[in-house]
C-alpha positions in Angstrom: -67.0 124.6 -77.7 -64.6 126.7 -75.7 -63.9 130.4 -76.2 -60.6 129.8 -78.0 -62.2 127.5 -80.6 -65.0 130.0 -81.2 -62.5 132.9 -81.7 -60.3 130.8 -83.9 -63.3 130.0 -86.2 -64.1 133.7 -86.4 -60.5 134.5 -87.3 -60.4 131.7 -90.0 -63.6 132.9 -91.6 -63.5 136.7 -91.3 -64.9 137.1 -94.8 -68.2 135.2 -94.0 -71.5 136.4 -92.5 -72.0 135.2 -89.0 -75.3 133.5 -88.3 -76.7 131.8 -85.2 -79.3 129.1 -85.4 -81.1 129.2 -82.0 -83.3 126.2 -82.7 -83.5 124.0 -85.7 -84.4 126.0 -88.8 -84.6 129.4 -86.9 -82.0 132.0 -87.1 -81.3 135.0 -84.9 -82.4 138.0 -87.1 -79.9 139.8 -89.2 -80.6 142.8 -87.0 -78.7 141.3 -84.1 -76.1 143.0 -82.0 -73.6 141.7 -79.5 -74.7 143.7 -76.5 -72.7 142.2 -73.7 -69.9 139.7 -73.0 -69.8 138.1 -69.6 -66.9 136.3 -67.9 -68.8 134.0 -65.5 -67.4 132.0 -62.7 -69.8 129.4 -61.3 -69.4 127.9 -57.9 -72.1 125.4 -57.1 -73.4 122.9 -54.6 -75.7 120.1 -55.9 -78.4 118.4 -54.0 -76.0 115.6 -52.9 -73.7 118.2 -51.3 -71.2 117.9 -54.1 -69.4 121.1 -55.0 -68.3 122.2 -58.5 -66.5 125.1 -60.1 -66.2 126.2 -63.8 -66.0 129.3 -66.0 -68.1 130.4 -68.9 -68.0 133.1 -71.6 -71.5 134.3 -72.3 -72.1 136.4 -75.4 -75.5 138.2 -75.4 -77.2 138.6 -78.7 -80.0 141.1 -79.1 -82.2 141.9 -82.1 -82.6 145.7 -82.6 -86.3 146.7 -83.1 -85.0 149.7 -85.2 -83.4 147.3 -87.7 -86.3 144.9 -88.3 -86.1 143.8 -92.0 -82.3 144.1 -92.2 -81.0 141.3 -94.5 -77.2 141.6 -94.1 -75.8 139.7 -91.1 -72.8 140.9 -89.1 -69.6 139.6 -90.5 -67.3 137.3 -88.5 -64.7 140.1 -88.9 -66.9 142.6 -87.1 -67.7 140.2 -84.3 -64.1 139.3 -83.9 -63.3 143.0 -83.6 -65.9 143.4 -80.9 -64.7 140.4 -79.0 -61.0 141.4 -79.3 -61.9 144.8 -77.8 -63.7 143.1 -74.9 -60.7 140.8 -74.4 -58.4 143.8 -74.1 -60.7 145.4 -71.5 -61.7 142.3 -69.5 -59.7 139.3 -70.6 -61.7 136.2 -71.5 -60.8 132.8 -70.2 -60.0 131.0 -73.5 -60.6 127.6 -72.0 -64.1 128.5 -70.8 -67.1 127.2 -72.6 -68.7 129.8 -74.8 -72.5 130.2 -74.5 -74.9 132.6 -76.2 -77.7 134.4 -74.3 -80.7 135.1 -76.5 -84.4 135.6 -76.7 -87.1 137.0 -79.0 -90.9 137.3 -78.9 -91.3 133.6 -79.7 -88.3 132.1 -77.8 -87.7 132.3 -74.1 -84.5 133.9 -72.7 -81.9 131.1 -72.6 -78.2 130.5 -72.4 -77.5 128.3 -75.4 -74.4 126.2 -76.0 -72.7 125.6 -79.4 -73.9 122.2 -80.6 -72.2 122.4 -84.0 -71.3 124.8 -86.7 -71.7 124.9 -90.5 -69.8 126.6 -93.3 -70.7 127.4 -96.8 -69.2 129.9 -99.3 -70.7 132.9 -97.6 -71.7 132.0 -94.1 -70.4 130.7 -90.8 -73.4 129.4 -88.8 -73.3 128.3 -85.2 -76.0 125.8 -84.3 -77.1 126.5 -80.7 -79.0 124.2 -78.3 -80.5 124.5 -74.9 -79.0 122.3 -72.2 -81.6 120.4 -70.1 -81.4 120.6 -66.4 -80.1 117.4 -64.7 -79.4 116.0 -61.2 -75.7 115.8 -60.7 -76.1 113.6 -57.6 -78.0 110.7 -59.1 -75.9 108.1 -57.3 -76.1 109.8 -54.0 -79.8 110.4 -54.3 -80.6 107.0 -55.7 -82.0 108.4 -59.0 -82.1 105.9 -61.9 -81.5 107.1 -65.5 -84.8 105.9 -66.8 -87.8 108.0 -66.0 -90.0 106.7 -63.2 -92.8 108.0 -61.2 -91.5 109.2 -57.8 -93.8 109.1 -54.8 -93.3 111.3 -51.7 -92.2 108.2 -49.8 -89.3 107.4 -52.2 -88.5 110.9 -53.4 -84.7 111.5 -53.6 -84.9 114.6 -51.6 -87.1 113.3 -48.8 -85.8 114.7 -45.4 -84.4 111.3 -44.3 -82.9 110.4 -47.7 -79.4 111.8 -47.1 -79.8 114.0 -50.1 -80.6 117.8 -49.9 
């Protein structure tokens, strides 16, 4: 989901509570705050010497230990107000993918992408997912899609393989 789509959903559903499901069946606590918004530019080189470039908007969610037990979630209206203020100070790239940075005592720090969202009469819930790492140079490195045991003689990143 790009930043524009996310902001549009917030605007359309300002009267709803804003929830984030960081893994199936587990919600970011109602004591969350939006503590940082990052405009990220990624310039990368993969193991096959391919280059890439993209932008991301990363919204950091943090659960306040002072508000443990809080039951009312932030409204989409309040979140939209925060994000609009950020946008006035440091304009967000509306075409950039939006991700959410989050962790708690039982979940490692991760940048999560929006996999889906759900609406009901009172809530707008964004369903977040982790993105697994992947080799972007599979063809160059001779990596097949199916998992196979790689020996040091056939490893894609062996010094004489042309990769890495």
